[in-house]
C-alpha angles and dihedrals in degrees: 000000000000120000093255131018087238095057093086092050091047090052093047091050090051092050093048090052093051111090091217094055105023093106095044110114115240123207114189114210111189144157102198103086092098091048098053100022097227123133105225096187107134112247132186106264091009125147118304091254092065090096097137123096095221140357132214129188119226132276099051127167114247093238091052091049092048091050091052092049090050090050092052093047091049090055090054094058 
């Protein structure tokens, strides 16, 4: 768990602004949705802090996580 629920979004914003990493897909894996009652799913035209490419709520089965990572990497090619 990061120090603050915003830390992951802050890190993803920093990565997306960096020319070296701006095209790197970011998958956010979190378990705080139920605690703060915010849907983090990235949406077209969503808030500025939706800087991740996809979002998954913990717990997630390893095969489901792997499938999502493969999908993100395929988009990058």
